[in-house]
C-alpha positions, 0 to 999 in steps of 0.5 A: 390635712389628710389625717384629720379624721375619726376612725374606729372599728366594730366587728369587722366594719370601719367607720371613718369621718373625714373632718376635712369634708364634714361641714361643722368641724371644717367651718367650726359651726354649732349650726351647720346646714347638715343639723349634725344628721350623723349624730341624730341618726346614731341616736335614732337607729343606733345606741348613742356612740357619737356625740357632738364636741367642739362642733364635731361628731366625736365618740361617746367614750374612748374605750373600744370595747364600749364603742363596739357595745354601743355601735349596732352598725345600722350605717345610718350615720353614713346614709344621713351624712350623704343625704344631708351633709357632705358625704364625709363618712365611709363605711368599710365592711369586711367580708370574710372569704370574698377574695378567695371567692372572686379569685375562684370565679376568675379561674372558673372564668366567671360561671 
């Protein structure tokens, strides 16, 4: 269990879909209550980086460079999955310099 995920990175953003929590993937249903909200959001707000295959959201292209071109980091897939699905998508944003900033603020007493 735990490794049943789709994870990909684009420009400092890591997107993970946990298939163990994704209703269509875990129940193998072509008509989930979420209606594949993540894929619909990607088509509406993004540029079709996701598609439905074997009742689960997957990447439309195996080439990481093509996915980087397609994914515009709109965060729509995560948002729609949270509101209409099972909240199985997580997005991690890297913020360059954040650790150094936090350390500096702690040393200065949080000023």
